[in-house]
C-alpha positions as CSV (number, residue, x, y, z in Angstrom):
1,X,-9.4,-2.0,44.0
2,X,-9.5,1.4,45.6
3,X,-11.7,3.9,43.6
4,X,-11.6,7.6,43.5
5,X,-13.3,10.4,41.7
6,X,-11.6,11.3,38.4
7,X,-9.5,14.5,38.6
8,X,-10.4,17.2,36.1
9,X,-6.7,17.6,35.1
10,X,-6.6,13.8,34.2
11,X,-9.8,14.1,32.2
12,X,-8.4,17.0,30.2
13,X,-5.3,14.9,29.3
14,X,-7.6,12.1,27.9
15,X,-9.8,14.5,26.0
16,X,-7.6,15.2,22.9
17,X,-9.9,16.4,20.2
18,X,-8.7,16.4,16.6
19,X,-9.7,19.2,14.4
20,X,-12.1,18.0,11.7
21,X,-10.8,17.8,8.1
22,X,-13.1,20.0,6.1
23,X,-11.6,19.0,2.7
24,X,-13.8,16.0,1.6
25,X,-11.2,14.6,-0.8
26,X,-8.4,14.7,1.8
27,X,-10.7,13.2,4.4
28,X,-11.5,10.3,2.1
29,X,-7.9,9.7,1.2
30,X,-6.7,10.0,4.8
31,X,-9.1,7.2,5.7
32,X,-7.6,4.9,3.1
33,X,-5.1,2.6,4.7
34,X,-4.6,0.1,1.8
35,X,-4.7,0.1,-2.0
36,X,-7.9,-1.9,-1.7
37,X,-9.4,1.0,0.3
38,X,-8.5,3.3,-2.6
39,X,-10.2,0.8,-4.9
40,X,-13.4,1.0,-2.9
41,X,-13.4,4.8,-3.0
42,X,-12.7,4.7,-6.7
43,X,-15.6,2.4,-7.3
44,X,-18.0,4.7,-5.5
45,X,-16.8,7.8,-7.4
46,X,-16.4,6.5,-11.0
47,X,-19.0,5.5,-13.5
48,X,-19.3,1.7,-13.8
49,X,-17.9,1.5,-17.4
50,X,-14.8,3.5,-16.6
51,X,-14.2,1.7,-13.3
52,X,-14.7,-1.7,-14.9
53,X,-12.2,-0.9,-17.7
54,X,-9.6,-0.4,-15.1
55,X,-10.6,-3.2,-12.7
56,X,-11.4,-5.9,-15.2
57,X,-9.3,-8.2,-17.3
58,X,-9.9,-10.7,-20.1
59,X,-12.4,-13.6,-20.5
60,X,-13.2,-15.1,-17.1
61,X,-10.5,-12.9,-15.4
62,X,-8.6,-16.0,-14.2
63,X,-5.1,-14.7,-14.9
64,X,-5.6,-11.6,-12.7
65,X,-7.1,-13.6,-9.9
66,X,-4.2,-16.1,-10.0
67,X,-1.7,-13.3,-10.1
68,X,-3.1,-11.7,-6.9
69,X,-3.5,-15.1,-5.2
70,X,0.1,-15.9,-5.9
71,X,1.2,-12.9,-3.9
72,X,-1.1,-13.9,-1.1
73,X,0.3,-17.4,-1.2
74,X,3.8,-16.5,0.1
75,X,5.5,-17.0,3.4
76,X,8.1,-14.6,4.7
77,X,11.0,-15.7,6.7
78,X,12.2,-12.9,9.0
79,X,15.6,-12.7,10.6
80,X,15.6,-11.9,14.3
81,X,18.1,-9.8,16.3
82,X,19.2,-8.0,13.2
83,X,18.3,-4.3,13.7
84,X,16.9,-2.5,10.7
85,X,16.0,0.8,12.2
86,X,16.8,2.8,9.1
87,X,15.4,1.1,6.0
88,X,16.5,2.4,2.5
89,X,14.1,1.3,-0.2
90,X,15.9,3.1,-3.0
91,X,17.4,1.2,-6.0
92,X,19.4,1.8,-9.2
93,X,17.5,0.7,-12.2
94,X,18.4,1.0,-15.9
95,X,21.2,3.4,-15.3
96,X,19.5,5.8,-12.9
97,X,18.0,6.1,-9.4
98,X,14.6,5.4,-8.1
99,X,13.6,6.3,-4.5
100,X,11.4,3.3,-4.3
101,X,11.6,-0.2,-6.0
102,X,8.5,0.4,-8.1
103,X,7.4,2.7,-10.8
104,X,4.2,3.7,-12.5
105,X,3.2,1.3,-15.3
106,X,1.9,2.4,-18.6
107,X,-1.9,2.7,-18.7
108,X,-4.0,3.6,-21.7
109,X,-7.0,6.0,-21.9
110,X,-6.1,7.3,-18.5
111,X,-8.1,10.6,-18.5
112,X,-11.2,8.5,-18.9
113,X,-10.6,7.2,-15.4
114,X,-10.1,10.7,-14.0
115,X,-9.5,13.9,-15.9
116,X,-6.2,14.7,-14.4
117,X,-4.9,11.6,-16.0
118,X,-1.2,11.1,-16.8
119,X,-0.3,14.6,-15.7
120,X,-1.3,13.7,-12.1
121,X,0.6,10.4,-12.4
122,X,3.8,12.0,-13.7
123,X,3.6,14.7,-11.1
124,X,3.1,12.2,-8.2
125,X,6.0,10.1,-9.5
126,X,8.2,13.1,-9.7
127,X,7.4,14.1,-6.1
128,X,8.2,10.6,-5.0
129,X,11.4,10.3,-7.1
130,X,10.2,7.2,-9.1
131,X,9.9,6.5,-12.8
132,X,6.7,7.2,-14.7
133,X,5.8,5.3,-17.9
134,X,3.6,6.8,-20.6
135,X,1.6,4.5,-22.8
136,X,1.3,4.7,-26.5
137,X,-2.5,5.0,-25.8
138,X,-1.9,7.8,-23.3
139,X,-4.3,10.7,-23.1
140,X,-1.5,13.3,-22.5
141,X,1.2,14.1,-25.0
142,X,4.7,12.9,-24.8
143,X,5.9,16.5,-24.4
144,X,3.3,17.4,-21.8
145,X,4.1,14.5,-19.6
146,X,7.8,15.3,-19.8
147,X,7.0,18.9,-18.8
148,X,5.0,17.6,-15.7
149,X,8.1,15.7,-14.6
150,X,11.1,17.7,-15.8
151,X,14.5,16.3,-15.0
152,X,13.1,13.0,-13.8
153,X,12.8,9.4,-15.0
154,X,10.2,9.2,-17.7
155,X,9.9,6.0,-19.7
156,X,7.8,5.4,-22.9
157,X,5.8,2.3,-23.7
158,X,5.6,1.5,-27.4
159,X,3.1,-0.6,-29.4
160,X,4.2,-1.5,-32.9
161,X,1.3,-0.3,-35.0
162,X,0.0,-1.4,-38.4
163,X,1.2,1.9,-39.7
164,X,4.9,1.5,-38.7
165,X,5.6,5.2,-39.4
166,X,3.3,6.1,-36.5
167,X,5.3,4.0,-34.2
168,X,8.6,5.3,-35.5
169,X,7.4,8.9,-35.1
170,X,6.5,8.2,-31.4
171,X,9.9,6.8,-30.8
172,X,11.6,9.8,-32.2
173,X,9.4,12.2,-30.3
174,X,10.1,10.4,-27.0
175,X,13.8,10.5,-27.6
176,X,13.7,14.2,-28.4
177,X,11.7,14.9,-25.2
178,X,14.3,13.2,-23.0
179,X,12.7,9.9,-22.1
180,X,15.5,7.5,-21.1
181,X,13.9,4.1,-21.5
182,X,11.6,2.5,-24.1
183,X,9.3,-0.4,-23.3
184,X,8.8,-2.5,-26.4
185,X,5.6,-4.3,-25.7
186,X,5.1,-7.7,-27.2
187,X,1.9,-9.2,-25.6
188,X,-0.7,-7.3,-27.6
189,X,-0.7,-8.5,-31.2
190,X,-4.5,-8.3,-31.1
191,X,-6.8,-7.1,-28.4
192,X,-7.9,-9.4,-25.6
193,X,-11.5,-10.2,-25.0
194,X,-12.4,-7.8,-22.2
195,X,-16.0,-8.7,-21.7
196,X,-16.8,-6.2,-19.0
197,X,-16.2,-3.4,-21.6
198,X,-18.5,-5.2,-24.1
199,X,-21.2,-5.7,-21.6
200,X,-21.0,-2.1,-20.4
201,X,-20.9,-0.7,-23.9
202,X,-17.7,1.1,-23.0
203,X,-16.6,3.3,-25.9
204,X,-14.1,6.0,-26.8
205,X,-15.4,8.6,-26.3
206,X,-18.1,7.6,-23.7
207,X,-21.6,7.7,-25.1
208,X,-24.6,9.0,-23.2
209,X,-27.2,6.2,-23.0
210,X,-30.0,5.5,-20.6
211,X,-27.7,3.2,-18.7
212,X,-24.8,5.7,-18.4
213,X,-27.2,8.5,-17.5
214,X,-28.7,6.5,-14.6
215,X,-25.2,5.4,-13.5
216,X,-24.1,9.1,-13.6
217,X,-26.8,10.4,-11.3
218,X,-24.9,9.6,-8.1
219,X,-21.6,10.7,-9.7
220,X,-22.2,14.1,-11.2
221,X,-18.7,15.3,-10.4
222,X,-17.2,12.8,-12.9
223,X,-19.3,13.9,-15.8
224,X,-18.8,17.6,-14.8
225,X,-15.0,17.1,-14.9
226,X,-15.2,15.1,-18.2
227,X,-17.5,17.7,-20.0
228,X,-15.7,20.8,-18.7
229,X,-12.1,19.8,-19.4
230,X,-10.2,19.6,-22.7
231,X,-11.3,16.9,-25.2
232,X,-9.5,13.6,-25.0
233,X,-6.6,13.3,-27.4
234,X,-4.4,10.3,-28.2
235,X,-0.9,10.5,-29.4
236,X,-1.3,7.4,-31.7
237,X,-4.9,7.0,-32.5
238,X,-6.1,8.5,-35.8
239,X,-9.7,7.8,-35.1
240,X,-12.1,7.2,-32.1
241,X,-15.5,5.7,-31.9
242,X,-16.0,2.1,-30.8
243,X,-15.0,-0.1,-27.9
244,X,-11.5,-0.1,-26.6
245,X,-11.1,-3.6,-28.1
246,X,-12.1,-2.2,-31.5
247,X,-9.6,0.6,-31.3
248,X,-6.8,-1.5,-30.1
249,X,-7.5,-4.2,-32.6
250,X,-7.6,-1.7,-35.5
251,X,-4.2,-0.2,-34.4
252,X,-2.3,-3.4,-33.5
253,X,-0.4,-5.6,-36.0
254,X,-0.3,-9.4,-35.3
255,X,2.8,-9.7,-37.6
256,X,5.1,-8.0,-35.1
257,X,8.4,-9.8,-35.0
258,X,12.1,-9.7,-34.0
259,X,12.8,-7.7,-37.1
260,X,10.6,-4.9,-35.6
261,X,12.6,-5.1,-32.4
262,X,15.8,-4.6,-34.4
263,X,14.4,-1.6,-36.3
264,X,13.3,0.1,-33.0
265,X,16.6,-0.6,-31.4
266,X,18.3,1.2,-34.3
267,X,16.0,4.2,-33.8
268,X,16.1,4.4,-30.0
269,X,19.2,6.0,-28.3
270,X,18.5,5.0,-24.7
271,X,17.7,1.8,-22.8
272,X,15.3,-0.7,-24.4
273,X,13.2,-3.1,-22.4
274,X,10.9,-5.8,-23.7
275,X,7.6,-5.9,-21.8
276,X,5.2,-8.9,-21.9
277,X,7.7,-11.9,-21.6
278,X,5.8,-15.0,-20.4
279,X,8.1,-17.9,-20.7
280,X,11.8,-18.9,-20.1
281,X,12.9,-19.5,-23.7
282,X,11.7,-16.1,-24.8
283,X,13.5,-14.5,-21.8
284,X,16.8,-16.2,-22.7
285,X,16.4,-15.4,-26.4
286,X,15.9,-11.7,-25.7
287,X,18.8,-11.4,-23.3
288,X,21.0,-13.1,-25.9
289,X,20.0,-10.5,-28.4
290,X,21.2,-7.8,-26.0
291,X,18.2,-6.0,-24.7
292,X,18.7,-4.0,-21.6
293,X,15.9,-5.7,-19.6
294,X,12.7,-7.6,-19.7
295,X,9.4,-7.2,-17.9
296,X,7.6,-10.5,-16.9
297,X,4.0,-9.5,-17.5
298,X,0.8,-11.0,-18.8
299,X,-0.6,-7.4,-19.4
300,X,-2.4,-7.4,-16.1
301,X,-4.5,-10.4,-17.2
302,X,-6.0,-8.3,-20.0
303,X,-4.8,-10.3,-23.0
304,X,-4.6,-14.1,-22.8
305,X,-6.6,-15.5,-19.9
306,X,-4.9,-18.4,-18.1
307,X,-1.5,-17.0,-19.1
308,X,1.5,-17.7,-16.8
309,X,1.6,-15.8,-13.5
310,X,4.7,-13.5,-13.7
311,X,5.5,-13.8,-10.0
312,X,5.5,-17.6,-10.3
313,X,7.7,-17.5,-13.4
314,X,10.2,-15.1,-11.8
315,X,12.5,-17.5,-9.9
316,X,13.1,-19.7,-13.0
317,X,13.9,-16.7,-15.2
318,X,16.2,-15.1,-12.6
319,X,18.1,-18.4,-12.2
320,X,18.7,-18.6,-16.0
321,X,19.4,-14.9,-16.9
322,X,19.3,-12.9,-13.7
323,X,23.0,-12.3,-13.6
324,X,23.1,-11.0,-17.1
325,X,19.9,-9.0,-17.3
326,X,17.5,-6.6,-15.6
327,X,14.4,-8.6,-14.8
328,X,11.3,-6.6,-13.8
329,X,7.8,-7.6,-13.0
330,X,4.2,-6.4,-13.1
331,X,0.7,-7.8,-12.8
332,X,-1.3,-8.3,-9.6
333,X,0.8,-6.0,-7.3
334,X,-1.5,-4.4,-4.7
335,X,0.7,-4.2,-1.5
336,X,4.2,-3.2,-0.7
337,X,4.8,-6.7,0.6
338,X,4.2,-7.9,-3.0
339,X,7.0,-5.7,-4.2
340,X,9.3,-6.9,-1.4
341,X,8.6,-10.5,-2.2
342,X,9.4,-9.9,-5.9
343,X,12.7,-8.2,-5.1
344,X,13.7,-11.1,-2.7
345,X,13.1,-13.6,-5.6
346,X,15.4,-11.7,-7.9
347,X,13.3,-8.9,-9.6
348,X,15.3,-5.7,-10.0
349,X,12.2,-3.5,-10.1
350,X,8.4,-3.7,-10.3
351,X,5.6,-1.7,-11.9
352,X,2.1,-0.9,-10.6
353,X,-0.8,-0.1,-12.9
354,X,-4.2,-0.7,-11.4
355,X,-3.0,0.5,-8.0
356,X,-2.0,3.8,-9.6
357,X,-5.4,4.1,-11.3
358,X,-7.3,3.3,-8.2
359,X,-5.5,6.2,-6.5
360,X,-6.2,8.4,-9.4
361,X,-9.9,7.6,-9.5
362,X,-10.1,8.0,-5.7
363,X,-8.7,11.5,-5.6
364,X,-6.8,12.7,-8.7
365,X,-3.2,13.7,-8.0
366,X,-3.7,13.5,-4.3
367,X,-5.0,10.0,-4.7
368,X,-1.9,8.9,-6.6
369,X,0.3,10.5,-3.9
370,X,-1.7,8.6,-1.3
371,X,-1.2,5.3,-3.2
372,X,2.5,5.8,-3.3
373,X,2.7,6.7,0.4
374,X,0.7,3.6,1.3
375,X,3.0,1.4,-0.8
376,X,6.1,3.0,0.5
377,X,5.0,2.4,4.2
378,X,4.2,-1.2,3.4
379,X,7.6,-1.7,1.7
380,X,9.6,-0.1,4.5
381,X,7.6,-1.9,7.3
382,X,8.0,-5.3,5.6
383,X,11.7,-4.9,5.1
384,X,12.2,-3.7,8.7
385,X,10.2,-6.8,10.0
386,X,12.3,-9.0,7.8
387,X,15.5,-7.5,9.3
388,X,16.9,-6.0,6.2
389,X,18.0,-2.4,5.8
390,X,18.3,-2.2,2.0
391,X,16.9,-3.9,-1.1
392,X,20.4,-5.4,-1.7
393,X,20.0,-7.5,1.5
394,X,16.8,-9.2,0.3
395,X,17.4,-12.8,-0.7
396,X,15.4,-15.8,-2.0
397,X,15.6,-17.3,1.5
398,X,13.3,-14.6,2.8
399,X,10.4,-15.8,0.7
400,X,8.6,-19.2,0.0
401,X,6.1,-19.4,-2.7
402,X,3.4,-21.7,-1.4
403,X,1.9,-24.1,-4.0
404,X,-1.8,-23.8,-4.4
405,X,-1.7,-25.1,-8.0
406,X,0.8,-27.6,-9.2
407,X,2.0,-28.2,-12.8
408,X,1.4,-31.6,-14.4
409,X,4.3,-33.3,-16.1
410,X,4.7,-31.9,-19.6
411,X,3.6,-34.3,-22.4
412,X,6.5,-36.2,-24.0
413,X,7.0,-35.9,-27.7
414,X,6.8,-39.0,-29.8
C-alpha cells in the first residue's frame, strides 16, 4: 500500500463539525431514537409515583408483559422486487381521515404526568393530522381540548358513572363541542389492583411526604411546574383525595349493562365505538347491535391481570366480524412495526397510550411530537421493507404470530 501525507483540503472535507444544540430539551429528544428511549428520559425526569402510575399495570403486570411480548413474537414476510419508494401511511377511519394509522388513546390524570397534559397531546395530534381521544378522567376540559385542536378529529372516551346524569352531561358537552366519535368503555366496572400506586402512596392530588420530598430533590423542575401552574381539575370527579383506585372505584358502577349502551346511543349523534372488548362472542354481539366499531383492549393491562392479549385475539375477531365492522386495537404498542403488524392482521386502526405519555413526560408537547415522528418513521420504514406502498396493501400473509404460549383444550361441559 502506497502511503502519502494527508492533504489539508481532504482533512477539511472530513472535519464537518455540527453546531451544538443549546436547548437541553431538544437535545434530549433528538437523542431519542425509540419510544423506549423516551421512556428512559421520562423515568429520569418524573417523580417515581407519577412515572409508575403511567408505566405500571395491575397485579403482577402479566397482561402488559404478554401484550408487549406478543408484538415481539411476530415474523414479517417481505415481498421482494416490489418497489415501495413512496409509502402512504394514511387511512380513513370512522368517517374521516387520519394521516397515520394510529391515534392518541384516552389517558386519565394526564397533567400529573407533565403539566402540559392533554393540551400538548391534542396540539401534537393536530399537527400530525391524527385523532386525539380525551378521557372522562382528563385534566383538561372538553372545550379546552377542542380549542387546542380546532377543526380536527377529537374523540371522547366515556365511563358510565354511578351518577348517570354526570355521564349524560359529558356526552352532551362533547357533542356540542364537535367531537365526532364516542368511546363507550366497558372494561372498568371497578378499579383494577394497581399495586405500584398503593406502594408509592400515589394520590390525587400528590401529597408531600418524606419519600416524595426525597424523590423530588433530583427533579425540582417537575414540582416547580406542578406548583406554579393552574390547579388540577377533572371534568367528572366531584371530589379528590385518595389513591387513583379509590377515586375510580367511587365513580365507577359495576352494574353497567347493554341498557346503558342503548341510552348513550340515543344521546350521541356521532359514531359510537365500544372500547374494552376481550372475547369473540362479545365482539359479535356488539356488531349485531349496530355499533360503529370496537376496540380490542384489556385497558393496557391495568384492570384484569392475565386478560386476553388483544393482538392475539385480533385474527379471530377479524375473521368473524371484520367485513362488517371497524375493529381497532390498543395495549402494548411501542413501535411502528407493532402498528403495521396489527393492520396486516385486519385492524383498521390502533391507539397508543403509554407511548404518548412517555413522550409527554420526556419533553411536554415537543416530546409528544417526537414520539409521533418516531412511530411514523418506523411505520413507513416497515411498510417500505415489506414492499407495500399503502395500508390497503397490507395482508395477513405479511405477518406470522409466533406461539410462545399455547392454549389448552377448553373443558367439555357435562
